[in-house]
C-alpha positions as CSV (number, residue, x, y, z in Angstrom):
1,M,89.9,112.2,126.9
2,K,90.5,108.4,125.8
3,T,89.7,107.9,122.3
4,V,88.1,104.4,120.9
5,L,89.9,102.7,118.2
6,T,87.8,100.4,115.9
7,D,89.3,97.0,115.8
8,Q,89.9,97.5,112.1
9,E,92.1,100.9,113.3
10,R,93.7,99.1,116.1
11,L,95.0,96.0,113.7
12,A,96.2,98.6,111.6
13,A,98.0,100.2,114.4
14,L,99.2,96.9,115.6
15,L,100.7,95.9,112.1
16,K,102.6,99.1,111.7
17,K,104.1,98.9,115.0
18,L,104.8,95.1,114.4
19,D,106.6,96.4,111.5
20,E,108.9,98.5,113.3
21,Y,109.5,96.2,116.0
22,E,110.7,93.3,113.6
23,A,112.9,95.9,111.6
24,K,114.7,96.6,115.1
25,V,115.0,92.6,115.9
26,T,116.4,92.4,112.4
27,F,118.9,95.0,113.1
28,R,119.9,94.0,116.4
29,L,120.4,90.2,115.2
30,A,122.7,91.9,112.4
31,H,124.9,93.7,114.8
32,F,124.7,90.8,117.9
33,R,127.7,88.9,118.3
34,G,126.6,86.9,121.3
35,V,127.7,87.1,124.7
36,A,131.0,87.7,125.7
37,H,132.5,85.9,128.6
38,E,131.9,88.7,131.6
39,S,130.9,90.9,129.5
40,A,128.4,93.2,130.9
41,S,127.4,95.2,127.7
42,G,127.2,91.9,125.7
43,E,124.6,90.5,128.2
44,L,122.8,94.0,128.3
45,A,122.7,93.3,124.4
46,S,121.5,90.1,124.7
47,S,118.7,90.9,127.3
48,E,117.4,93.8,125.1
49,L,117.2,91.4,121.9
50,R,115.2,88.7,124.0
51,V,113.1,91.7,125.3
52,L,112.2,92.9,121.5
53,Q,111.8,89.3,120.6
54,D,109.1,88.6,123.3
55,H,107.7,92.2,122.4
56,V,107.2,91.2,118.8
57,A,105.6,87.8,119.5
58,S,103.0,89.5,121.9
59,L,102.2,91.8,119.0
60,K,101.9,88.9,116.8
61,A,99.6,87.3,119.3
62,E,97.5,90.5,119.3
63,V,97.1,90.6,115.7
64,E,95.9,87.1,115.5
65,V,93.3,87.5,117.9
66,L,92.1,90.7,116.2
67,K,92.2,88.9,112.7
68,A,90.3,86.0,114.4
69,K,87.7,88.3,115.8
70,L,87.2,90.2,112.7
71,G,86.9,87.2,110.7
72,P,87.6,86.2,107.4
73,K,86.7,90.1,105.8
74,V,90.6,90.8,106.5
């Protein structure tokens, strides 16, 4: 059975997830040294970092939509 979350609960869950993924991006950026020429592991790390950054951007967009929907009470 699927549970239905209220907008407040969904916003709280998204903010928690956003914090987690922003921490992952920060960690990856701190340990990322760029892509060496013809380095498969460097290219993989770069791709993973871009995917995490895109995920954070989509989470931020979804949070903004929910905040706009809920109005000034958030």
